[in-house]
LUMFIPA-715380 format. One record per atom (N, C-alpha, C, O, CB): residue number from 0; residue in one letter; atom name; x negated, y, z negated. Coordinates in nm, 4 decimals, always signed. Atoms other than C-alpha are relative to their C-alpha. Glycine has a CB too. Layout:
SITE   i aa at        X        Y        Z
SITE NUM  A CA        X        Y        Z
...
***
This chain:
SITE   i aa at        X        Y        Z
SITE   0  X  N  +0.0920  -0.0814  +0.0516
SITE   0  X CA  +1.2666  -0.4590  +0.3297
SITE   0  X  C  +0.0869  -0.0326  -0.1280
SITE   0  X  O  +0.2032  -0.0611  -0.1566
SITE   0  X CB  -0.0288  +0.1586  +0.0637
SITE   1  X  N  -0.0829  -0.0252  +0.1668
SITE   1  X CA  +1.2838  -0.4409  -0.0407
SITE   1  X  C  +0.0164  +0.1230  -0.0179
SITE   1  X  O  -0.0513  +0.1870  +0.0626
SITE   1  X CB  -0.0788  -0.0449  -0.1421
SITE   2  X  N  -0.0429  -0.1342  -0.0007
SITE   2  X CA  +1.4251  -0.0958  -0.1534
SITE   2  X  C  -0.1153  +0.0494  -0.0966
SITE   2  X  O  -0.1576  -0.0387  -0.1715
SITE   2  X CB  +0.1624  +0.0258  -0.0499
SITE   3  X  N  +0.0962  -0.0560  +0.0738
SITE   3  X CA  +1.1704  +0.1014  -0.3327
SITE   3  X  C  +0.0821  +0.1797  -0.0684
SITE   3  X  O  +0.1025  +0.2816  -0.0024
SITE   3  X CB  -0.1540  +0.0083  +0.1225
SITE   4  X  N  -0.0340  -0.1844  +0.0339
SITE   4  X CA  +1.3057  +0.4481  -0.5367
SITE   4  X  C  -0.0670  +0.0798  -0.0399
SITE   4  X  O  -0.0737  +0.0909  -0.1623
SITE   4  X CB  +0.0828  +0.0405  -0.0854
SITE   5  X  N  +0.1219  -0.1101  +0.0043
SITE   5  X CA  +1.0587  +0.7045  -0.5176
SITE   5  X  C  +0.0000  +0.0406  -0.1014
SITE   5  X  O  -0.1022  +0.0303  -0.1692
SITE   5  X CB  -0.0053  +0.1126  +0.0812
SITE   6  X  N  -0.0261  -0.0933  +0.0944
SITE   6  X CA  +1.2261  +0.9153  -0.7758
SITE   6  X  C  -0.0459  -0.0970  -0.1276
SITE   6  X  O  -0.0759  -0.0336  -0.2287
SITE   6  X CB  +0.1625  +0.0609  +0.0050
SITE   7  X  N  +0.0258  +0.0692  +0.1453
SITE   7  X CA  +1.1459  +0.6239  -1.0567
SITE   7  X  C  -0.1267  -0.0813  +0.0273
SITE   7  X  O  -0.1420  -0.1823  -0.0413
SITE   7  X CB  +0.1337  -0.1067  -0.0585
SITE   8  X  N  +0.1092  +0.0444  -0.0143
SITE   8  X CA  +0.8193  +0.5282  -0.9258
SITE   8  X  C  -0.0867  +0.0949  +0.0621
SITE   8  X  O  -0.1565  +0.0753  +0.1615
SITE   8  X CB  +0.0089  -0.1088  +0.0575
SITE   9  X  N  +0.0839  -0.1067  -0.0620
SITE   9  X CA  +0.6589  +0.8326  -0.8677
SITE   9  X  C  -0.1583  -0.0278  -0.0084
SITE   9  X  O  -0.2320  +0.0568  +0.0421
SITE   9  X CB  +0.0331  +0.1370  -0.0723
SITE  10  X  N  +0.1314  +0.0114  +0.0312
SITE  10  X CA  +0.3216  +0.6980  -0.9585
SITE  10  X  C  -0.0347  -0.0821  +0.1223
SITE  10  X  O  -0.1553  -0.1036  +0.1345
SITE  10  X CB  -0.0328  -0.0619  -0.1444
SITE  11  X  N  +0.0357  +0.1319  -0.1612
SITE  11  X CA  +0.3224  +0.4383  -0.5911
SITE  11  X  C  -0.0653  +0.0881  +0.0222
SITE  11  X  O  -0.1596  +0.0296  -0.0310
SITE  11  X CB  +0.1150  -0.0657  +0.1481
SITE  12  X  N  +0.0930  -0.0479  -0.0860
SITE  12  X CA  +0.1187  +0.6708  -0.4512
SITE  12  X  C  -0.1214  -0.0056  -0.0389
SITE  12  X  O  -0.2134  -0.0285  +0.0396
SITE  12  X CB  +0.0210  +0.1123  +0.0330
SITE  13  X  N  +0.1199  +0.0390  +0.0822
SITE  13  X CA  -0.1422  +0.6503  -0.7225
SITE  13  X  C  -0.0491  -0.0825  -0.0073
SITE  13  X  O  -0.1716  -0.0899  -0.0172
SITE  13  X CB  -0.0037  +0.0041  -0.0892
SITE  14  X  N  +0.0256  +0.1306  +0.0401
SITE  14  X CA  -0.1165  +0.3171  -0.7668
SITE  14  X  C  -0.0431  -0.0532  +0.1320
SITE  14  X  O  -0.1352  -0.1306  +0.1057
SITE  14  X CB  +0.1216  -0.0752  -0.0693
SITE  15  X  N  +0.0088  +0.0259  -0.1330
SITE  15  X CA  -0.1475  +0.2399  -0.3628
SITE  15  X  C  -0.1836  +0.0805  -0.0135
SITE  15  X  O  -0.2241  +0.0853  +0.1027
SITE  15  X CB  +0.1548  +0.0847  +0.1147
SITE  16  X  N  +0.1112  -0.0520  +0.0140
SITE  16  X CA  -0.5038  +0.4048  -0.4440
SITE  16  X  C  -0.1055  -0.0092  -0.0704
SITE  16  X  O  -0.2140  +0.0472  -0.0559
SITE  16  X CB  +0.0160  +0.0716  -0.0078
SITE  17  X  N  +0.0629  +0.0156  +0.1151
SITE  17  X CA  -0.6248  +0.2802  -0.7346
SITE  17  X  C  +0.0349  -0.2158  -0.0106
SITE  17  X  O  -0.0586  -0.2836  -0.0531
SITE  17  X CB  +0.0893  +0.1350  -0.1420
SITE  18  X  N  +0.0446  +0.0984  +0.0113
SITE  18  X CA  -0.5325  -0.0895  -0.7243
SITE  18  X  C  -0.0502  -0.1072  +0.1165
SITE  18  X  O  -0.0544  -0.0791  +0.2363
SITE  18  X CB  +0.0758  -0.0315  -0.0685
SITE  19  X  N  +0.0889  +0.1093  -0.0749
SITE  19  X CA  -0.6894  -0.3670  -0.5602
SITE  19  X  C  +0.0695  -0.1616  +0.0686
SITE  19  X  O  +0.1468  -0.2366  +0.0091
SITE  19  X CB  -0.1149  -0.0406  -0.1225
SITE  20  X  N  -0.0713  +0.1139  -0.0207
SITE  20  X CA  -0.6027  -0.6602  -0.3384
SITE  20  X  C  -0.0573  -0.1027  -0.0440
SITE  20  X  O  -0.1786  -0.1109  -0.0252
SITE  20  X CB  +0.0299  -0.0206  +0.1162
SITE  21  X  N  +0.0779  +0.0931  +0.0811
SITE  21  X CA  -0.6687  -0.9634  -0.5340
SITE  21  X  C  +0.0208  -0.1255  +0.0777
SITE  21  X  O  +0.0549  -0.2229  +0.0106
SITE  21  X CB  +0.0460  -0.0105  -0.1564
SITE  22  X  N  +0.0148  +0.1253  -0.0744
SITE  22  X CA  -0.6760  -1.2301  -0.2602
SITE  22  X  C  -0.0088  +0.0290  +0.1168
SITE  22  X  O  +0.0148  +0.1421  +0.1593
SITE  22  X CB  +0.0941  -0.0932  -0.0119
SITE  23  X  N  +0.0099  -0.0118  -0.1702
SITE  23  X CA  -0.7379  -1.3086  +0.1132
SITE  23  X  C  -0.1091  +0.0604  +0.0039
SITE  23  X  O  -0.1855  +0.0781  -0.0910
SITE  23  X CB  +0.1131  +0.0821  +0.0905
SITE  24  X  N  +0.1091  -0.0470  -0.0428
SITE  24  X CA  -0.9761  -1.1493  +0.3225
SITE  24  X  C  -0.0588  +0.0728  -0.0822
SITE  24  X  O  -0.1732  +0.0550  -0.1239
SITE  24  X CB  +0.0105  +0.0543  +0.0990
SITE  25  X  N  +0.0354  -0.1164  -0.0015
SITE  25  X CA  -0.9565  -0.8257  +0.1967
SITE  25  X  C  -0.0020  +0.0169  -0.1663
SITE  25  X  O  +0.0433  +0.1226  -0.2103
SITE  25  X CB  +0.0940  +0.0913  +0.0928
SITE  26  X  N  -0.0150  -0.0030  +0.1372
SITE  26  X CA  -1.0037  -0.9246  -0.2193
SITE  26  X  C  -0.0603  +0.1035  -0.0614
SITE  26  X  O  -0.1817  +0.0898  -0.0465
SITE  26  X CB  -0.0407  -0.1079  -0.0547
SITE  27  X  N  +0.0761  -0.0920  +0.1007
SITE  27  X CA  -1.1210  -0.6559  -0.4281
SITE  27  X  C  -0.0027  +0.1796  +0.0923
SITE  27  X  O  -0.0848  +0.2672  +0.0652
SITE  27  X CB  -0.1967  -0.0874  -0.0290
SITE  28  X  N  -0.0404  -0.1132  -0.1553
SITE  28  X CA  -1.0124  -0.3549  -0.1127
SITE  28  X  C  +0.1149  +0.0656  -0.1068
SITE  28  X  O  +0.1961  +0.0055  -0.1771
SITE  28  X CB  +0.0906  -0.1004  +0.2064
SITE  29  X  N  -0.1022  -0.1171  +0.0737
SITE  29  X CA  -0.8175  -0.0369  -0.2798
SITE  29  X  C  +0.1129  -0.0446  +0.1248
SITE  29  X  O  +0.0750  -0.0481  +0.2418
SITE  29  X CB  -0.0689  +0.2136  -0.0057
SITE  30  X  N  -0.1168  -0.0155  -0.0894
SITE  30  X CA  -0.4838  -0.0906  -0.0939
SITE  30  X  C  +0.0112  +0.0588  +0.0914
SITE  30  X  O  +0.0347  +0.0129  +0.2032
SITE  30  X CB  +0.0825  +0.0334  -0.0377
SITE  31  X  N  -0.0250  -0.1040  -0.1051
SITE  31  X CA  -0.4659  +0.2151  +0.0660
SITE  31  X  C  -0.1171  -0.0074  +0.1126
SITE  31  X  O  -0.1190  +0.0768  +0.2024
SITE  31  X CB  +0.0047  +0.1512  -0.0712
SITE  32  X  N  +0.1467  -0.0214  -0.0639
SITE  32  X CA  -0.8222  +0.1313  +0.2357
SITE  32  X  C  +0.0381  -0.1298  +0.1254
SITE  32  X  O  -0.0240  -0.1451  +0.2306
SITE  32  X CB  -0.1678  -0.0392  -0.1378
SITE  33  X  N  -0.0308  +0.0942  -0.0681
SITE  33  X CA  -0.6225  -0.1843  +0.3765
SITE  33  X  C  +0.0494  +0.0096  +0.1744
SITE  33  X  O  +0.1524  +0.0708  +0.2025
SITE  33  X CB  +0.0902  -0.0469  -0.0844
SITE  34  X  N  -0.0275  -0.0208  -0.1304
SITE  34  X CA  -0.6280  -0.2191  +0.7887
SITE  34  X  C  +0.1516  -0.0205  +0.0346
SITE  34  X  O  +0.2346  -0.1001  -0.0092
SITE  34  X CB  -0.0861  -0.0870  +0.0770
SITE  35  X  N  -0.1849  +0.0077  -0.0638
SITE  35  X CA  -0.2842  -0.1453  +0.9831
SITE  35  X  C  +0.0268  -0.1346  +0.0491
SITE  35  X  O  +0.1423  -0.1763  +0.0408
SITE  35  X CB  +0.0427  +0.1113  +0.1534
SITE  36  X  N  -0.0096  +0.1406  -0.0513
SITE  36  X CA  -0.3455  -0.4992  +1.1370
SITE  36  X  C  +0.0237  -0.1166  -0.0716
SITE  36  X  O  +0.0669  -0.2249  -0.0324
SITE  36  X CB  -0.1008  -0.0279  +0.0550
SITE  37  X  N  -0.0210  +0.0899  +0.1197
SITE  37  X CA  -0.3429  -0.6602  +0.8100
SITE  37  X  C  +0.1556  -0.0051  -0.0910
SITE  37  X  O  +0.2082  -0.0984  -0.1516
SITE  37  X CB  -0.1164  +0.0489  -0.0997
SITE  38  X  N  -0.0941  -0.0369  +0.0567
SITE  38  X CA  -0.0512  -0.4928  +0.6824
SITE  38  X  C  +0.1008  -0.0741  +0.1091
SITE  38  X  O  +0.1814  -0.1591  +0.0712
SITE  38  X CB  +0.0000  +0.1543  -0.0289
SITE  39  X  N  -0.1092  +0.0538  -0.1306
SITE  39  X CA  +0.1487  -0.5869  +1.0395
SITE  39  X  C  +0.0067  -0.1780  -0.0451
SITE  39  X  O  +0.1103  -0.2408  -0.0672
SITE  39  X CB  -0.0912  +0.0319  +0.2097
SITE  40  X  N  -0.0065  +0.1815  +0.0210
SITE  40  X CA  +0.0495  -0.9894  +0.9696
SITE  40  X  C  +0.1035  -0.0049  -0.1127
SITE  40  X  O  +0.2113  -0.0642  -0.1092
SITE  40  X CB  -0.1709  -0.0921  -0.0602
SITE  41  X  N  -0.1191  -0.0083  +0.1001
SITE  41  X CA  +0.2273  -0.9221  +0.6679
SITE  41  X  C  +0.1182  -0.0019  -0.0224
SITE  41  X  O  +0.1963  -0.0584  -0.0990
SITE  41  X CB  +0.0060  +0.0593  -0.0377
SITE  42  X  N  -0.1299  -0.0539  -0.0624
SITE  42  X CA  +0.4771  -0.7883  +0.7992
SITE  42  X  C  +0.1151  -0.0985  +0.0721
SITE  42  X  O  +0.2377  -0.1036  +0.0632
SITE  42  X CB  -0.0469  +0.0966  +0.1071
SITE  43  X  N  -0.0223  +0.1133  -0.0894
SITE  43  X CA  +0.5235  -1.0688  +1.0296
SITE  43  X  C  +0.0301  -0.1462  -0.0687
SITE  43  X  O  +0.1263  -0.2209  -0.0508
SITE  43  X CB  -0.1250  -0.0098  +0.0870
SITE  44  X  N  -0.0149  +0.1319  +0.0615
SITE  44  X CA  +0.4568  -1.3619  +0.8172
SITE  44  X  C  +0.0760  -0.0046  -0.1684
SITE  44  X  O  +0.0970  -0.1060  -0.2349
SITE  44  X CB  -0.1603  -0.0597  -0.0020
SITE  45  X  N  -0.0662  -0.0092  +0.0981
SITE  45  X CA  +0.6306  -1.2086  +0.5114
SITE  45  X  C  -0.0787  +0.0768  -0.1425
SITE  45  X  O  -0.1427  -0.0119  -0.1989
SITE  45  X CB  +0.0440  -0.1363  -0.0125
SITE  46  X  N  +0.0598  -0.0532  +0.0909
SITE  46  X CA  +0.4821  -0.9897  +0.2287
SITE  46  X  C  +0.0584  -0.0958  -0.1405
SITE  46  X  O  +0.1515  -0.1762  -0.1458
SITE  46  X CB  +0.0288  +0.1619  +0.0091
SITE  47  X  N  +0.0221  +0.0911  +0.1229
SITE  47  X CA  +0.4359  -1.1373  -0.1262
SITE  47  X  C  +0.0891  +0.0253  -0.0490
SITE  47  X  O  +0.1521  +0.1215  -0.0051
SITE  47  X CB  -0.1050  +0.0047  -0.0874
SITE  48  X  N  -0.1306  -0.0521  +0.1024
SITE  48  X CA  +0.7003  -1.1246  -0.3795
SITE  48  X  C  -0.0385  +0.0746  -0.0795
SITE  48  X  O  -0.1611  +0.0814  -0.0702
SITE  48  X CB  +0.0746  -0.0942  -0.0837
SITE  49  X  N  +0.0487  -0.1399  +0.1176
SITE  49  X CA  +0.6595  -0.8337  -0.6701
SITE  49  X  C  -0.0282  +0.0927  +0.0323
SITE  49  X  O  -0.0003  +0.1449  +0.1402
SITE  49  X CB  -0.1023  +0.0009  -0.0809
SITE  50  X  N  +0.0715  -0.1575  +0.0189
SITE  50  X CA  +0.4973  -0.5407  -0.7435
SITE  50  X  C  -0.0791  -0.0074  +0.1217
SITE  50  X  O  -0.0803  +0.0944  +0.1909
SITE  50  X CB  -0.1088  +0.0341  -0.1522
SITE  51  X  N  +0.1302  +0.0352  -0.1093
SITE  51  X CA  +0.2162  -0.6924  -0.4698
SITE  51  X  C  +0.1039  +0.0621  +0.1470
SITE  51  X  O  +0.0791  +0.1635  +0.2122
SITE  51  X CB  -0.0605  -0.2312  +0.0084
SITE  52  X  N  -0.0408  +0.0184  -0.0912
SITE  52  X CA  +0.4504  -0.7225  -0.2147
SITE  52  X  C  +0.0856  +0.1321  +0.0306
SITE  52  X  O  +0.1034  +0.1852  +0.1403
SITE  52  X CB  +0.0503  -0.1201  -0.0054
SITE  53  X  N  -0.0778  -0.1590  -0.0121
SITE  53  X CA  +0.6580  -0.3957  -0.2864
SITE  53  X  C  -0.1322  +0.1285  +0.0859
SITE  53  X  O  -0.1253  +0.1991  +0.1865
SITE  53  X CB  +0.0451  +0.0692  -0.2204
SITE  54  X  N  +0.1178  -0.0740  -0.0306
SITE  54  X CA  +0.3123  -0.2142  -0.2625
SITE  54  X  C  -0.0444  +0.0223  +0.1260
SITE  54  X  O  -0.0627  +0.1303  +0.1822
SITE  54  X CB  -0.0932  -0.0486  -0.0546
SITE  55  X  N  +0.0520  +0.0032  -0.1234
SITE  55  X CA  +0.1931  -0.3518  +0.0438
SITE  55  X  C  +0.1031  +0.0262  +0.1020
SITE  55  X  O  +0.0560  +0.0645  +0.2091
SITE  55  X CB  -0.0646  -0.1211  +0.0210
SITE  56  X  N  -0.1129  -0.0371  -0.1096
SITE  56  X CA  +0.5251  -0.2979  +0.2510
SITE  56  X  C  +0.0041  +0.1500  -0.0369
SITE  56  X  O  +0.0046  +0.2169  +0.0664
SITE  56  X CB  +0.1656  -0.0868  -0.0156
SITE  57  X  N  +0.0175  -0.1405  -0.0003
SITE  57  X CA  +0.5143  +0.0552  +0.1220
SITE  57  X  C  -0.0847  +0.0768  +0.0519
SITE  57  X  O  -0.0517  +0.1830  +0.1048
SITE  57  X CB  -0.0066  +0.0332  -0.0895
SITE  58  X  N  +0.0619  -0.0355  -0.0682
SITE  58  X CA  +0.1886  +0.1057  +0.2313
SITE  58  X  C  -0.0044  -0.0248  +0.1585
SITE  58  X  O  -0.0856  +0.0390  +0.2254
SITE  58  X CB  -0.0756  -0.0218  -0.0568
SITE  59  X  N  +0.0097  +0.0168  -0.1471
SITE  59  X CA  +0.2703  -0.0377  +0.6040
SITE  59  X  C  +0.0853  +0.0786  +0.0484
SITE  59  X  O  +0.0746  +0.1336  +0.1580
SITE  59  X CB  +0.0205  -0.1279  +0.0535
SITE  60  X  N  -0.0685  -0.1251  -0.0436
SITE  60  X CA  +0.5206  +0.1786  +0.6147
SITE  60  X  C  -0.0472  +0.1459  -0.0191
SITE  60  X  O  -0.0053  +0.2390  +0.0497
SITE  60  X CB  +0.1154  -0.0036  -0.0575
SITE  61  X  N  +0.0921  -0.1584  -0.0097
SITE  61  X CA  +0.2947  +0.4945  +0.5105
SITE  61  X  C  -0.0715  -0.0086  +0.1576
SITE  61  X  O  -0.0532  +0.0809  +0.2402
SITE  61  X CB  -0.1597  +0.0142  -0.1504
SITE  62  X  N  +0.0580  -0.0394  -0.0916
SITE  62  X CA  +0.0820  +0.4048  +0.7872
SITE  62  X  C  +0.0724  -0.0200  +0.1386
SITE  62  X  O  +0.0504  +0.0468  +0.2396
SITE  62  X CB  -0.1145  -0.0523  -0.0131
SITE  63  X  N  -0.0750  +0.0156  -0.1438
SITE  63  X CA  +0.3080  +0.2789  +1.0586
SITE  63  X  C  +0.0600  +0.1595  +0.0254
SITE  63  X  O  +0.0513  +0.2082  +0.1381
SITE  63  X CB  +0.1461  -0.1342  -0.0072
SITE  64  X  N  -0.0783  -0.1154  -0.0139
SITE  64  X CA  +0.4897  +0.6087  +1.0178
SITE  64  X  C  -0.1190  +0.1428  +0.0010
SITE  64  X  O  -0.0861  +0.2614  +0.0059
SITE  64  X CB  +0.1198  -0.0015  -0.1377
SITE  65  X  N  +0.1378  -0.1054  +0.0308
SITE  65  X CA  +0.1444  +0.8226  +0.9842
SITE  65  X  C  -0.0080  +0.0812  -0.1001
SITE  65  X  O  -0.0758  +0.1836  -0.0917
SITE  65  X CB  -0.0270  +0.0948  +0.0969
SITE  66  X  N  +0.0404  -0.0461  +0.1117
SITE  66  X CA  +0.1726  +0.9129  +0.6476
SITE  66  X  C  -0.0983  -0.0027  -0.0885
SITE  66  X  O  -0.0839  +0.0416  -0.2025
SITE  66  X CB  +0.0558  -0.0155  -0.0425
SITE  67  X  N  +0.1123  +0.0231  +0.0632
SITE  67  X CA  -0.1422  +0.8375  +0.5372
SITE  67  X  C  -0.0585  +0.1323  -0.0933
SITE  67  X  O  -0.1080  +0.1200  -0.2053
SITE  67  X CB  -0.0933  -0.0451  +0.1090
SITE  68  X  N  +0.0443  -0.0918  +0.0915
SITE  68  X CA  -0.2228  +1.2206  +0.4437
SITE  68  X  C  +0.0767  +0.0328  -0.1209
SITE  68  X  O  +0.0344  +0.1208  -0.1959
SITE  68  X CB  -0.0194  +0.1066  +0.0629
SITE  69  X  N  -0.0497  -0.0273  +0.1306
SITE  69  X CA  +0.0398  +1.2021  +0.1599
SITE  69  X  C  -0.1186  -0.0666  -0.1167
SITE  69  X  O  -0.1201  -0.0219  -0.2314
SITE  69  X CB  +0.1616  -0.0725  -0.0107
SITE  70  X  N  +0.1032  +0.0283  +0.0984
SITE  70  X CA  -0.2862  +0.9885  -0.0087
SITE  70  X  C  -0.0943  +0.0844  +0.0078
SITE  70  X  O  -0.1541  +0.0808  -0.0998
SITE  70  X CB  -0.0546  -0.1204  +0.0061
SITE  71  X  N  +0.1058  -0.0447  -0.0364
SITE  71  X CA  -0.5224  +1.1756  +0.0893
SITE  71  X  C  -0.0582  +0.1130  -0.1123
SITE  71  X  O  -0.1782  +0.1059  -0.1387
SITE  71  X CB  +0.0246  +0.0459  +0.1359
SITE  72  X  N  +0.0001  -0.0385  +0.0952
SITE  72  X CA  -0.4947  +1.4365  -0.1884
SITE  72  X  C  -0.0532  -0.0710  -0.1463
SITE  72  X  O  -0.1499  -0.0469  -0.2186
SITE  72  X CB  +0.1010  +0.0308  +0.0130
SITE  73  X  N  +0.0605  +0.1334  +0.1384
SITE  73  X CA  -0.5135  +1.1474  -0.4796
SITE  73  X  C  -0.1371  -0.0121  +0.0293
SITE  73  X  O  -0.2169  +0.0596  -0.0310
SITE  73  X CB  +0.0722  -0.1902  +0.0078
SITE  74  X  N  +0.1389  +0.0512  -0.0491
SITE  74  X CA  -0.8343  +0.9892  -0.3021
SITE  74  X  C  -0.0823  +0.0919  -0.0395
SITE  74  X  O  -0.1652  +0.0632  -0.1258
SITE  74  X CB  -0.0199  -0.0231  +0.1482
SITE  75  X  N  +0.0682  -0.1209  +0.0140
SITE  75  X CA  -0.9772  +1.3702  -0.2845
SITE  75  X  C  -0.0396  +0.0270  -0.1576
SITE  75  X  O  -0.1538  +0.0651  -0.1834
SITE  75  X CB  +0.0916  +0.1135  +0.0600
SITE  76  X  N  -0.0012  -0.0319  +0.0932
SITE  76  X CA  -0.9005  +1.4048  -0.6603
SITE  76  X  C  -0.0760  -0.0646  -0.1015
SITE  76  X  O  -0.1133  -0.0218  -0.2107
SITE  76  X CB  +0.0958  +0.0111  -0.0116
SITE  77  X  N  +0.1040  +0.0689  +0.0386
SITE  77  X CA  -1.1046  +1.1098  -0.7203
SITE  77  X  C  -0.1517  +0.0060  -0.0302
SITE  77  X  O  -0.2271  -0.0464  -0.1122
SITE  77  X CB  +0.0095  -0.0582  +0.0588
SITE  78  X  N  +0.1491  +0.0438  -0.0100
SITE  78  X CA  -1.4182  +1.1730  -0.6211
SITE  78  X  C  -0.0654  +0.1327  -0.0743
SITE  78  X  O  -0.1873  +0.1413  -0.0891
SITE  78  X CB  -0.0605  -0.0283  +0.1778
***
C-alpha cells in the first residue's frame, strides 16, 4: 500500500468527492461513488500508479472500514 500522509494531504477527502474516474467502466463517475467491488478488483489487480492510484487505494480503505460517513458532510455541503 502506498503511504498517504493525511496531514500533508488534508484535502484528500474533498478530492475524493470531486475527482472523476478518467477511464474504464465507470469513466466520468466521481470517485466517492465508485462501487466497492470495483475497488476490490483494483486491489486484486493492482492500483494505478500516481495520484489516481493513491486516491483509489484511499477510497478502498475508507469503504472497507465503513468510513464513508467521513465523506458525507463534504458531499452534503456541495448540494
